[in-house]
N, C-alpha and C positions, 0 to 999 in steps of 0.2 A: 549543434555540439557533437552529437553522436552520429556515426555512420549507419549503425543498425539499432533499431529500437524494438523493445519487447514489452507488451502489455502485461499486467498482473492483476487486473480488476474484473476479469470475466465472471468470477464467482460472486462478487458483491454487486456488480452493476444491475442485475435484474431486480434485486431487492430495493436498491435506491430508486430505480425507475418506478416501481410499484408505489413507493411512498410519495414520490413526486407527483404521480398521477392522482393518488388519493388525497393529496393536500387540498385541492379545490373542492372536492366532495366534502371533506371535513369542514372547510370554511362555510360551505352552503348549509350543511346540517346544523352547525353551531348558530348560524344566522337565523335558521328556522326555529330552533329549539330554545334559545336563550331569550327571555323576555326583556332583559335590561339592556338599554342601548349602550351604556358605558362599558358593560362587560363584553358585549358583542364587538365593540370597537377594539378593546384590548385584545380579545382573542383573534380578531381579524389581523391585527398587526403581528401577533405571534405566528399565526398561520402563514402569512406572507413571508415573514423572516425565515420560517422553517422551509418553505418552498425555495427561497433564494439560496439558503445554505445547501440544500440538497443539490440544486442545479450547479452551484459552485463546486461542490465536491465531485460531482460527475465530470465536470470540465477538467478539474485538476487531475483526476485519475487518468483522463484521456491525454492530457497535455504532458504530464511529467512521468514518462515511462522509464524502465530500465534501458540503458544504452551502452553500446560498446563502440569505442573509437579506436584509434591506432595505439593509444597508450593505456587507456583505463576502461574498467567496467564501472558504470554508474548505477548504483542501486538506490531506488527512490520509492517513496510512498507519498503521492500528491506533493504538498509542500511541507509535510510533517518532517521528513528527513531526506538526506541525500548523502550517500557514502561513495567515495571514489577509491576503487581498488586498482592498484597498478596491475596490468596484465602480466608483467614480469614476475609478480609475487604469487601468481597462481601456479601451484604445482600440479594439481589434478582436478578434474571436474567430472562429476557423476550425476546421473539422473536417477531419481527414486523418491517415492512419496514417503514423507515422514509426518507424524502428527504428534505434537507435544502439548497442545491445549494450554499454552501459557497465558492466553487471553490478553496479550499485548502485541502490538504491531512489531515491536523490536525488543529483543532481550539478549543477554549474554548468559549462556549456560555452559559451564565447564570449558571456557575458552572458545566457545562456538557462538558466533553472532547468528541469531535466529530471527528472520524477517518473515513472519507468518501472514498468510491471508486465509481467513476462515479456519484457523488453527492448523494449517498444513503448509509444508514446503515440498518442493519437487526437484530442486537442483542443489547440489552440495559442492562446495569448493574447498579443497585443502590448500593452504598457503605454505610457501616455502620459507616465509619469514613472517613473524608476528606483525599485525597491523593494529594501530591504536584506533579505537572506536569510541566516540563521545556519545553517551546516551543522555546527555543533558543533566537533569537532576540526579540521575542514577549513576553518574560518574563516568570516568574514562576507563576503558577496559582494553587489554591486549587480547586479540583473537588469533587463532591459527586455523580456524575453519569457519565457513559461512554457509548457512542454509537459507534458501529463499524460495519464493514462489514466482513462477512466470507462467503465462497462459500457454506458451509454446516451448516446453522444455527441450524438445528435440532440436529445434533450431538454435536455441540458446547454447546448448551443449556443443553443437557443431561449430557455432561461431567462436566459442571460447577455446576450442581445441585447435583452431587454425593458427 
């Protein structure tokens, strides 16, 4: 789909890998410490599901990156959301770290779509025309600015300024 892709998960990937590596250790400890077979079996199933979900999330973060093609900037977070912003609607792009601590992956604050990773963003887009953004149960909002995180903001800013 995209000509250029940009990751956004470098901050969270190490933590996910730690939990993924520790999951078998947890399963082994539970097996050694819990005396009841039925409870060990239930906890084993939960441990295996936990490991599978972590592996799936790591794969999704790797597979579904932000992308830029000839017409659009695609902003994503795994399979949770995907926003398509027309390149023609981007008035200006700047790089700079902001921290809002909204504790949500996506929010709209005062007409700004905020796509945080670890409570931070590092690229900001000003739009020349409002874009409608659907936040699911939180409704549809018009935004004139977008702030998001990318692992390589220098390259993202260069690619968007072309």
